[in-house]
GUPABA-456402 format. One record per residue (C-alpha): residue number from 1; y, x, z; residue in one letter. Coordinates in steps of 0.2 Angstrom, whole numbers, plus 5000, padded with zeros to 4 digits. Example, Ala and Ser with C-alpha at 12.3 -4.5 7.8 and 13.67 -1.06 7.14 Angstrom:
<rs>
<1,<4978,5062,5039>,a>
<2,<4995,5068,5036>,s>
</rs>
This chain:
<rs>
<1,<4796,5071,4832>,x>
<2,<4779,5074,4840>,x>
<3,<4783,5066,4856>,x>
<4,<4789,5049,4861>,x>
<5,<4790,5043,4879>,x>
<6,<4797,5030,4891>,x>
<7,<4796,5027,4910>,x>
<8,<4799,5013,4922>,x>
<9,<4799,5011,4941>,x>
<10,<4780,5013,4941>,x>
<11,<4773,5024,4927>,x>
<12,<4779,5035,4913>,x>
<13,<4770,5036,4896>,x>
<14,<4770,5050,4883>,x>
<15,<4764,5047,4865>,x>
<16,<4760,5063,4856>,x>
<17,<4760,5061,4837>,x>
<18,<4744,5069,4828>,x>
<19,<4738,5068,4811>,x>
<20,<4735,5049,4809>,x>
<21,<4731,5048,4828>,x>
<22,<4741,5046,4844>,x>
<23,<4737,5055,4861>,x>
<24,<4744,5044,4875>,x>
<25,<4747,5052,4892>,x>
<26,<4751,5042,4907>,x>
<27,<4758,5047,4924>,x>
<28,<4762,5037,4940>,x>
<29,<4780,5041,4945>,x>
<30,<4779,5033,4962>,x>
<31,<4767,5041,4974>,x>
<32,<4764,5024,4983>,x>
<33,<4759,5016,4966>,x>
<34,<4743,5027,4966>,x>
<35,<4736,5016,4980>,x>
<36,<4723,5004,4973>,x>
<37,<4726,5010,4955>,x>
<38,<4712,5003,4944>,x>
<39,<4717,5011,4928>,x>
<40,<4727,5007,4912>,x>
<41,<4727,4993,4900>,x>
<42,<4732,4998,4883>,x>
<43,<4738,4986,4870>,x>
<44,<4741,4991,4852>,x>
<45,<4753,4983,4839>,x>
<46,<4751,4989,4821>,x>
<47,<4765,4986,4809>,x>
<48,<4759,4970,4801>,x>
<49,<4741,4967,4808>,x>
<50,<4737,4957,4824>,x>
<51,<4739,4966,4840>,x>
<52,<4723,4971,4850>,x>
<53,<4718,4980,4866>,x>
<54,<4708,4997,4865>,x>
<55,<4690,4996,4872>,x>
<56,<4683,5005,4887>,x>
<57,<4665,5011,4886>,x>
<58,<4662,5004,4904>,x>
<59,<4665,4987,4912>,x>
<60,<4664,4980,4929>,x>
<61,<4646,4975,4935>,x>
<62,<4652,4957,4939>,x>
<63,<4667,4954,4927>,x>
<64,<4668,4936,4933>,x>
<65,<4673,4942,4951>,x>
<66,<4689,4950,4944>,x>
<67,<4705,4944,4935>,x>
<68,<4699,4941,4918>,x>
<69,<4705,4936,4900>,x>
<70,<4691,4926,4893>,x>
<71,<4697,4928,4876>,x>
<72,<4694,4947,4877>,x>
<73,<4677,4956,4878>,x>
<74,<4672,4962,4896>,x>
<75,<4674,4980,4890>,x>
<76,<4692,4977,4883>,x>
<77,<4705,4987,4893>,x>
<78,<4712,4971,4897>,x>
<79,<4697,4967,4908>,x>
<80,<4691,4985,4911>,x>
<81,<4706,4997,4912>,x>
<82,<4704,5015,4906>,x>
<83,<4702,5027,4920>,x>
<84,<4710,5043,4913>,x>
<85,<4727,5049,4912>,x>
<86,<4727,5052,4893>,x>
<87,<4718,5043,4879>,x>
<88,<4717,5047,4861>,x>
<89,<4719,5033,4849>,x>
<90,<4712,5035,4831>,x>
<91,<4714,5019,4821>,x>
<92,<4698,5014,4812>,x>
<93,<4685,5018,4826>,x>
<94,<4684,5001,4834>,x>
<95,<4698,4991,4825>,x>
<96,<4704,4989,4808>,x>
<97,<4689,4994,4799>,x>
<98,<4688,5009,4786>,x>
<99,<4706,5007,4780>,x>
<100,<4717,5006,4795>,x>
<101,<4736,5003,4793>,x>
<102,<4749,5016,4794>,x>
<103,<4767,5014,4800>,x>
<104,<4776,5010,4816>,x>
<105,<4765,5007,4830>,x>
<106,<4769,5000,4847>,x>
<107,<4758,5004,4862>,x>
<108,<4760,4994,4878>,x>
<109,<4753,5002,4893>,x>
<110,<4751,4992,4909>,x>
<111,<4744,5000,4926>,x>
<112,<4731,4988,4934>,x>
<113,<4728,4987,4953>,x>
<114,<4714,4981,4965>,x>
<115,<4719,4969,4978>,x>
<116,<4714,4970,4996>,x>
<117,<4698,4961,4992>,x>
<118,<4693,4976,4980>,x>
<119,<4695,4964,4965>,x>
<120,<4705,4968,4949>,x>
<121,<4722,4958,4951>,x>
<122,<4729,4948,4937>,x>
<123,<4738,4957,4923>,x>
<124,<4757,4959,4927>,x>
<125,<4768,4961,4912>,x>
<126,<4782,4966,4923>,x>
<127,<4773,4983,4925>,x>
<128,<4771,4985,4906>,x>
<129,<4779,4999,4897>,x>
<130,<4781,5000,4878>,x>
<131,<4782,5016,4868>,x>
<132,<4784,5017,4849>,x>
<133,<4776,5030,4837>,x>
<134,<4774,5033,4819>,x>
<135,<4756,5033,4815>,x>
<136,<4753,5042,4798>,x>
<137,<4745,5057,4790>,x>
<138,<4755,5072,4796>,x>
<139,<4769,5081,4787>,x>
<140,<4785,5090,4791>,x>
<141,<4797,5102,4782>,x>
<142,<4787,5103,4766>,x>
<143,<4771,5105,4775>,x>
<144,<4756,5093,4776>,x>
<145,<4741,5095,4788>,x>
<146,<4725,5086,4786>,x>
<147,<4709,5086,4796>,x>
<148,<4691,5080,4792>,x>
<149,<4685,5068,4804>,x>
<150,<4670,5079,4809>,x>
<151,<4661,5065,4819>,x>
<152,<4644,5063,4811>,x>
<153,<4638,5066,4829>,x>
<154,<4646,5051,4836>,x>
<155,<4645,5033,4841>,x>
<156,<4658,5028,4828>,x>
<157,<4649,5036,4813>,x>
<158,<4633,5027,4819>,x>
<159,<4642,5010,4822>,x>
<160,<4650,5011,4804>,x>
<161,<4635,5018,4794>,x>
<162,<4620,5020,4806>,x>
<163,<4614,5036,4813>,x>
<164,<4602,5039,4799>,x>
<165,<4614,5037,4785>,x>
<166,<4611,5049,4771>,x>
<167,<4625,5061,4768>,x>
<168,<4620,5063,4749>,x>
<169,<4606,5055,4739>,x>
<170,<4589,5062,4738>,x>
<171,<4585,5075,4725>,x>
<172,<4596,5089,4718>,x>
<173,<4607,5081,4706>,x>
<174,<4623,5091,4706>,x>
<175,<4636,5078,4699>,x>
<176,<4629,5062,4707>,x>
<177,<4638,5046,4707>,x>
<178,<4647,5043,4724>,x>
<179,<4649,5025,4720>,x>
<180,<4630,5023,4722>,x>
<181,<4624,5012,4737>,x>
<182,<4620,5024,4751>,x>
<183,<4613,5011,4764>,x>
<184,<4617,4997,4775>,x>
<185,<4627,4997,4791>,x>
<186,<4620,4991,4808>,x>
<187,<4629,4975,4804>,x>
<188,<4619,4973,4787>,x>
<189,<4634,4977,4776>,x>
<190,<4631,4988,4761>,x>
<191,<4641,5005,4760>,x>
<192,<4642,5018,4747>,x>
<193,<4643,5037,4748>,x>
<194,<4661,5036,4744>,x>
<195,<4664,5024,4759>,x>
<196,<4656,5037,4770>,x>
<197,<4666,5051,4762>,x>
<198,<4683,5042,4764>,x>
<199,<4679,5039,4783>,x>
<200,<4672,5056,4786>,x>
<201,<4683,5066,4775>,x>
<202,<4698,5058,4783>,x>
<203,<4715,5065,4779>,x>
<204,<4709,5082,4773>,x>
<205,<4699,5073,4759>,x>
<206,<4715,5064,4755>,x>
<207,<4725,5079,4753>,x>
<208,<4712,5088,4742>,x>
<209,<4711,5074,4730>,x>
<210,<4730,5072,4730>,x>
<211,<4731,5089,4722>,x>
<212,<4717,5086,4710>,x>
<213,<4724,5069,4705>,x>
<214,<4741,5076,4703>,x>
<215,<4735,5090,4691>,x>
<216,<4724,5078,4681>,x>
<217,<4738,5066,4678>,x>
<218,<4751,5079,4672>,x>
<219,<4746,5089,4657>,x>
<220,<4760,5102,4661>,x>
<221,<4751,5107,4677>,x>
<222,<4738,5120,4679>,x>
<223,<4726,5124,4694>,x>
<224,<4720,5140,4701>,x>
<225,<4706,5139,4713>,x>
<226,<4697,5150,4726>,x>
<227,<4681,5143,4731>,x>
<228,<4667,5148,4743>,x>
<229,<4655,5133,4745>,x>
<230,<4657,5122,4730>,x>
<231,<4646,5107,4728>,x>
<232,<4656,5091,4732>,x>
<233,<4652,5080,4716>,x>
<234,<4669,5072,4713>,x>
<235,<4678,5089,4716>,x>
<236,<4667,5097,4703>,x>
<237,<4670,5083,4691>,x>
<238,<4688,5084,4693>,x>
<239,<4688,5103,4690>,x>
<240,<4677,5101,4675>,x>
<241,<4688,5088,4668>,x>
<242,<4703,5099,4669>,x>
<243,<4695,5111,4657>,x>
<244,<4706,5126,4652>,x>
<245,<4720,5120,4663>,x>
<246,<4710,5127,4678>,x>
<247,<4704,5145,4683>,x>
<248,<4692,5147,4697>,x>
<249,<4686,5162,4707>,x>
<250,<4670,5157,4715>,x>
<251,<4660,5167,4728>,x>
<252,<4644,5175,4722>,x>
<253,<4636,5181,4738>,x>
<254,<4617,5177,4740>,x>
<255,<4621,5160,4748>,x>
<256,<4629,5154,4732>,x>
<257,<4621,5165,4718>,x>
<258,<4603,5168,4713>,x>
<259,<4598,5172,4695>,x>
<260,<4580,5167,4697>,x>
<261,<4583,5151,4707>,x>
<262,<4601,5145,4703>,x>
<263,<4611,5139,4717>,x>
<264,<4623,5123,4715>,x>
<265,<4637,5135,4712>,x>
<266,<4628,5143,4698>,x>
<267,<4624,5127,4690>,x>
<268,<4643,5122,4692>,x>
<269,<4648,5138,4683>,x>
<270,<4638,5134,4668>,x>
<271,<4645,5116,4667>,x>
<272,<4663,5122,4670>,x>
<273,<4662,5136,4657>,x>
<274,<4656,5124,4644>,x>
<275,<4671,5114,4647>,x>
<276,<4685,5127,4651>,x>
<277,<4677,5142,4642>,x>
<278,<4668,5157,4650>,x>
<279,<4685,5166,4653>,x>
<280,<4691,5153,4665>,x>
<281,<4679,5157,4679>,x>
<282,<4675,5173,4688>,x>
<283,<4662,5177,4702>,x>
<284,<4665,5189,4715>,x>
<285,<4664,5192,4734>,x>
<286,<4676,5205,4739>,x>
<287,<4666,5216,4752>,x>
<288,<4655,5202,4758>,x>
<289,<4661,5184,4754>,x>
<290,<4675,5176,4743>,x>
<291,<4679,5165,4758>,x>
<292,<4696,5158,4753>,x>
<293,<4697,5139,4751>,x>
<294,<4713,5137,4740>,x>
<295,<4721,5127,4727>,x>
<296,<4737,5133,4718>,x>
<297,<4747,5121,4707>,x>
<298,<4757,5129,4693>,x>
<299,<4769,5122,4681>,x>
<300,<4772,5133,4666>,x>
<301,<4764,5147,4675>,x>
<302,<4775,5145,4690>,x>
<303,<4767,5141,4707>,x>
<304,<4773,5125,4714>,x>
<305,<4762,5121,4729>,x>
<306,<4747,5127,4738>,x>
<307,<4732,5120,4748>,x>
<308,<4723,5131,4760>,x>
<309,<4714,5130,4777>,x>
<310,<4696,5130,4783>,x>
<311,<4688,5116,4773>,x>
<312,<4675,5121,4760>,x>
<313,<4674,5111,4744>,x>
<314,<4657,5105,4748>,x>
<315,<4648,5089,4755>,x>
<316,<4645,5098,4771>,x>
<317,<4663,5106,4772>,x>
<318,<4672,5089,4770>,x>
<319,<4660,5076,4777>,x>
<320,<4650,5085,4791>,x>
<321,<4660,5100,4798>,x>
<322,<4676,5098,4808>,x>
<323,<4689,5107,4797>,x>
<324,<4708,5107,4792>,x>
<325,<4718,5109,4776>,x>
<326,<4737,5113,4774>,x>
<327,<4748,5110,4759>,x>
<328,<4764,5120,4758>,x>
<329,<4775,5111,4745>,x>
<330,<4785,5127,4743>,x>
<331,<4787,5138,4728>,x>
<332,<4789,5154,4738>,x>
<333,<4773,5151,4748>,x>
<334,<4763,5145,4733>,x>
<335,<4770,5160,4723>,x>
<336,<4763,5172,4736>,x>
<337,<4746,5164,4735>,x>
<338,<4747,5165,4716>,x>
<339,<4750,5184,4718>,x>
<340,<4734,5186,4728>,x>
<341,<4725,5176,4715>,x>
<342,<4731,5186,4701>,x>
<343,<4726,5202,4710>,x>
<344,<4709,5195,4714>,x>
<345,<4707,5189,4696>,x>
<346,<4711,5206,4689>,x>
<347,<4698,5215,4701>,x>
<348,<4685,5201,4700>,x>
<349,<4687,5198,4719>,x>
<350,<4681,5216,4724>,x>
<351,<4683,5226,4740>,x>
<352,<4697,5236,4731>,x>
<353,<4709,5222,4737>,x>
<354,<4711,5230,4754>,x>
<355,<4721,5244,4745>,x>
<356,<4733,5231,4738>,x>
<357,<4751,5230,4746>,x>
<358,<4746,5211,4748>,x>
<359,<4733,5215,4760>,x>
<360,<4743,5227,4771>,x>
<361,<4758,5216,4775>,x>
<362,<4763,5201,4786>,x>
<363,<4771,5189,4773>,x>
<364,<4784,5179,4783>,x>
<365,<4793,5163,4778>,x>
<366,<4806,5155,4788>,x>
<367,<4816,5145,4776>,x>
<368,<4811,5127,4770>,x>
<369,<4795,5127,4779>,x>
<370,<4789,5129,4797>,x>
<371,<4791,5148,4802>,x>
<372,<4775,5155,4795>,x>
<373,<4767,5172,4794>,x>
<374,<4752,5175,4782>,x>
<375,<4740,5189,4780>,x>
<376,<4727,5191,4767>,x>
<377,<4710,5200,4769>,x>
<378,<4700,5211,4766>,x>
<379,<4710,5224,4776>,x>
<380,<4708,5241,4781>,x>
<381,<4701,5243,4799>,x>
<382,<4718,5247,4806>,x>
<383,<4726,5232,4798>,x>
<384,<4712,5221,4803>,x>
<385,<4713,5226,4821>,x>
<386,<4732,5224,4821>,x>
<387,<4731,5206,4813>,x>
<388,<4718,5201,4826>,x>
<389,<4728,5210,4840>,x>
<390,<4743,5198,4836>,x>
<391,<4732,5183,4842>,x>
<392,<4726,5193,4858>,x>
<393,<4744,5197,4862>,x>
<394,<4750,5180,4860>,x>
<395,<4736,5173,4871>,x>
<396,<4740,5187,4884>,x>
<397,<4759,5182,4884>,x>
<398,<4754,5163,4888>,x>
<399,<4743,5169,4902>,x>
<400,<4757,5181,4909>,x>
<401,<4771,5167,4908>,x>
<402,<4760,5154,4916>,x>
<403,<4768,5138,4922>,x>
<404,<4764,5120,4923>,x>
<405,<4763,5118,4904>,x>
<406,<4755,5135,4899>,x>
<407,<4740,5131,4888>,x>
<408,<4727,5138,4876>,x>
<409,<4717,5126,4865>,x>
<410,<4706,5131,4852>,x>
<411,<4692,5126,4840>,x>
<412,<4683,5142,4833>,x>
<413,<4666,5141,4824>,x>
<414,<4659,5157,4830>,x>
<415,<4662,5166,4847>,x>
<416,<4646,5177,4848>,x>
<417,<4644,5187,4833>,x>
<418,<4634,5201,4842>,x>
<419,<4647,5214,4838>,x>
<420,<4664,5218,4847>,x>
<421,<4678,5206,4842>,x>
<422,<4694,5206,4852>,x>
<423,<4698,5188,4849>,x>
<424,<4681,5182,4853>,x>
<425,<4681,5192,4869>,x>
<426,<4697,5184,4875>,x>
<427,<4692,5166,4870>,x>
<428,<4675,5168,4879>,x>
<429,<4684,5172,4895>,x>
<430,<4700,5162,4895>,x>
<431,<4692,5147,4904>,x>
<432,<4691,5158,4920>,x>
<433,<4710,5160,4920>,x>
<434,<4716,5147,4932>,x>
<435,<4734,5150,4930>,x>
<436,<4734,5140,4913>,x>
<437,<4726,5125,4905>,x>
<438,<4713,5131,4893>,x>
<439,<4702,5119,4882>,x>
<440,<4690,5127,4869>,x>
<441,<4676,5123,4858>,x>
<442,<4664,5133,4847>,x>
<443,<4647,5130,4839>,x>
<444,<4642,5147,4847>,x>
<445,<4651,5152,4863>,x>
<446,<4643,5165,4875>,x>
<447,<4643,5152,4889>,x>
<448,<4648,5134,4893>,x>
<449,<4661,5128,4906>,x>
<450,<4662,5109,4908>,x>
<451,<4675,5099,4917>,x>
<452,<4671,5101,4936>,x>
<453,<4679,5090,4949>,x>
<454,<4688,5100,4962>,x>
<455,<4689,5116,4950>,x>
<456,<4704,5122,4941>,x>
<457,<4693,5132,4929>,x>
<458,<4696,5128,4910>,x>
<459,<4684,5120,4898>,x>
<460,<4673,5128,4885>,x>
<461,<4660,5118,4876>,x>
<462,<4649,5119,4861>,x>
<463,<4648,5108,4846>,x>
<464,<4629,5109,4845>,x>
<465,<4622,5101,4860>,x>
<466,<4603,5105,4861>,x>
<467,<4595,5087,4862>,x>
<468,<4596,5074,4849>,x>
<469,<4591,5060,4861>,x>
<470,<4604,5057,4874>,x>
<471,<4600,5048,4890>,x>
<472,<4605,5031,4894>,x>
<473,<4618,5023,4893>,x>
<474,<4621,5033,4877>,x>
<475,<4613,5030,4860>,x>
<476,<4604,5043,4850>,x>
<477,<4616,5051,4838>,x>
<478,<4614,5061,4822>,x>
<479,<4610,5080,4824>,x>
<480,<4618,5092,4811>,x>
<481,<4603,5104,4811>,x>
<482,<4606,5121,4805>,x>
<483,<4624,5117,4799>,x>
<484,<4640,5118,4808>,x>
<485,<4649,5104,4817>,x>
<486,<4664,5114,4822>,x>
<487,<4669,5124,4807>,x>
<488,<4688,5126,4812>,x>
<489,<4695,5143,4815>,x>
<490,<4711,5139,4825>,x>
<491,<4720,5144,4841>,x>
<492,<4735,5135,4849>,x>
<493,<4746,5144,4861>,x>
<494,<4759,5135,4872>,x>
<495,<4761,5119,4862>,x>
<496,<4773,5112,4875>,x>
<497,<4782,5129,4878>,x>
<498,<4796,5139,4871>,x>
<499,<4785,5148,4858>,x>
<500,<4772,5136,4851>,x>
<501,<4760,5145,4840>,x>
<502,<4745,5140,4830>,x>
<503,<4734,5153,4821>,x>
<504,<4723,5144,4807>,x>
<505,<4716,5146,4790>,x>
<506,<4700,5152,4782>,x>
<507,<4698,5168,4793>,x>
<508,<4683,5168,4806>,x>
<509,<4695,5178,4817>,x>
<510,<4682,5192,4817>,x>
<511,<4684,5210,4815>,x>
<512,<4670,5212,4802>,x>
<513,<4676,5197,4792>,x>
<514,<4694,5203,4792>,x>
<515,<4688,5219,4784>,x>
<516,<4675,5212,4772>,x>
<517,<4680,5194,4767>,x>
<518,<4693,5187,4755>,x>
<519,<4702,5177,4768>,x>
<520,<4719,5171,4773>,x>
<521,<4726,5169,4791>,x>
<522,<4741,5159,4795>,x>
<523,<4752,5160,4811>,x>
<524,<4764,5145,4812>,x>
<525,<4777,5144,4825>,x>
<526,<4782,5126,4826>,x>
<527,<4780,5113,4840>,x>
<528,<4775,5099,4828>,x>
<529,<4762,5109,4820>,x>
<530,<4755,5116,4836>,x>
<531,<4754,5098,4843>,x>
<532,<4744,5092,4829>,x>
<533,<4731,5106,4830>,x>
<534,<4731,5104,4849>,x>
<535,<4727,5085,4847>,x>
<536,<4713,5090,4835>,x>
<537,<4706,5102,4848>,x>
<538,<4707,5089,4862>,x>
<539,<4697,5075,4852>,x>
<540,<4683,5087,4848>,x>
<541,<4682,5095,4866>,x>
<542,<4683,5078,4875>,x>
<543,<4669,5072,4864>,x>
<544,<4657,5087,4866>,x>
<545,<4662,5089,4884>,x>
<546,<4653,5072,4887>,x>
<547,<4638,5077,4876>,x>
<548,<4636,5094,4884>,x>
<549,<4636,5086,4901>,x>
<550,<4622,5075,4896>,x>
<551,<4612,5089,4888>,x>
<552,<4602,5093,4903>,x>
<553,<4598,5076,4908>,x>
<554,<4581,5068,4904>,x>
<555,<4580,5058,4887>,x>
<556,<4580,5039,4888>,x>
<557,<4562,5033,4889>,x>
<558,<4566,5016,4883>,x>
<559,<4569,5016,4864>,x>
<560,<4580,5000,4865>,x>
<561,<4592,5009,4877>,x>
<562,<4593,5025,4866>,x>
<563,<4597,5015,4851>,x>
<564,<4608,5002,4858>,x>
<565,<4627,5002,4857>,x>
<566,<4633,5013,4871>,x>
<567,<4643,4999,4878>,x>
<568,<4628,4987,4879>,x>
<569,<4617,5001,4885>,x>
<570,<4629,5005,4899>,x>
<571,<4626,4988,4906>,x>
<572,<4607,4989,4904>,x>
<573,<4608,5006,4913>,x>
<574,<4619,4999,4927>,x>
<575,<4633,5010,4923>,x>
<576,<4649,5001,4929>,x>
<577,<4667,5003,4934>,x>
<578,<4668,5004,4953>,x>
<579,<4680,4993,4962>,x>
<580,<4689,5008,4970>,x>
<581,<4704,5020,4967>,x>
<582,<4693,5035,4971>,x>
<583,<4694,5041,4953>,x>
<584,<4713,5045,4955>,x>
<585,<4713,5059,4968>,x>
<586,<4707,5073,4956>,x>
<587,<4722,5070,4945>,x>
<588,<4734,5074,4959>,x>
<589,<4724,5089,4967>,x>
<590,<4733,5105,4961>,x>
<591,<4717,5114,4963>,x>
<592,<4708,5103,4950>,x>
<593,<4710,5105,4931>,x>
<594,<4712,5086,4929>,x>
<595,<4729,5089,4938>,x>
<596,<4734,5102,4926>,x>
<597,<4729,5090,4912>,x>
<598,<4740,5076,4918>,x>
<599,<4755,5088,4920>,x>
<600,<4753,5096,4903>,x>
<601,<4753,5080,4893>,x>
<602,<4764,5069,4904>,x>
<603,<4782,5064,4898>,x>
</rs>
């Protein structure tokens, strides 16, 4: 189940299950209980490790004047309650280190109140409410979904590894040793590249290496690979180690191929051919790019399972970009991908694929897996318009149906390609549609719409805020430069409605790409899968909504403030929680998006 919940005489709590994360949503069921509300204390009890309280980024100016648990830090939600009606918990950000525990978690939510003297009253366990959730990598009905963490531009990354931690060693060695020491954390502890990679690659990396290790350990298995970017050293080593048990179709567009100045993919081609034989790798680019990111596992020539998604097999793709992978543990789905591979192998991934029956059909699976429709590009122009029209139509249906829980959430790398694109046009404008809850992020939107108090307009943010130095109380963060922070290509429609749908995969959702690239686009109609993608969007959007909001503010002049932990810097900058319930009103104003937010996620 994606949703657990409970209520008492004061509050209700919904716990939405994500991929190794939980979205908690609160509501106040008694109107009188809003008066004097100071926020929520959130306690977490993992399966076997000691319980802890989540941390707030702000605290009271004079903690000693409020009810206080002196065994907890001043920014613990025990002493500084959360002032939002939802909170995303990702184990490993503040507690449990780089290897958090999975299993049955209990969250204890307690509303906190101010007394008549405007001071926080003592914690009252009689108001507490428990909700129980399975915290684990996501899987359902023969489908696994994983995400990269995608937060090199974050306080958490800086806290674990420092904001200047190298993503790869200096130099151009292709197959470098990821067990090399990469640096020291702000606490002075050594970390290795593989430590960074496990944290940043998160569950997507786990699923990628789950496939590679499975094939390595079973001599009867073979692996067919579609690759676009390919330079992750341990992935390359694993493929080379498989030798003739692997076949690879590798992009040879100018980004990845140069006869005079060989690219990493060219160097890999030579090394792989030396191990597997020249006949085991083919270079091609369909019309423009061989843009798939796919593993197909076979036993005795029969497809068993397939990995797909948006995640390139590169250092940037797995450890910098925000991306997703999916594994279908289903022979029929895997068999379809194998047909596409064989057709592409036969034609050397040329543009002739668009004339194949495989490119001109919606391939539907509704037995043994979540209901899924898959299309494979490149298409003819008519088919490309029809495929993208499916997304536009589904978005339009959500808007037309409306209602308290109507929603569109998305994370799409590009929304301004300079040429007409039906999906981009709709997503760039959806935040102006006030009848639904819309939340979106792109590295390149045509405009930006942030949360505004008193407005029901949706949110559209960018994953590439312009300044690298943030104003106090927030520390300087890493900047991703010319690369992409948001590399996803997914749209979630009505995840709490009657037709929850997520569109995802490698396709950039652009008309040109659907006609020229080797790509796959999936439409999955399943509430659990839609919820997992919705939570991924929420985490990214909340993070960058904050950064975008600070983008126009002057940079901090004091180096100590810019480089300090944001919780310490908040104190130095005199950013404190007020002793007032004034923050509550916007969450119950029907003309404010915060109200739609509360209603959408509440139990």
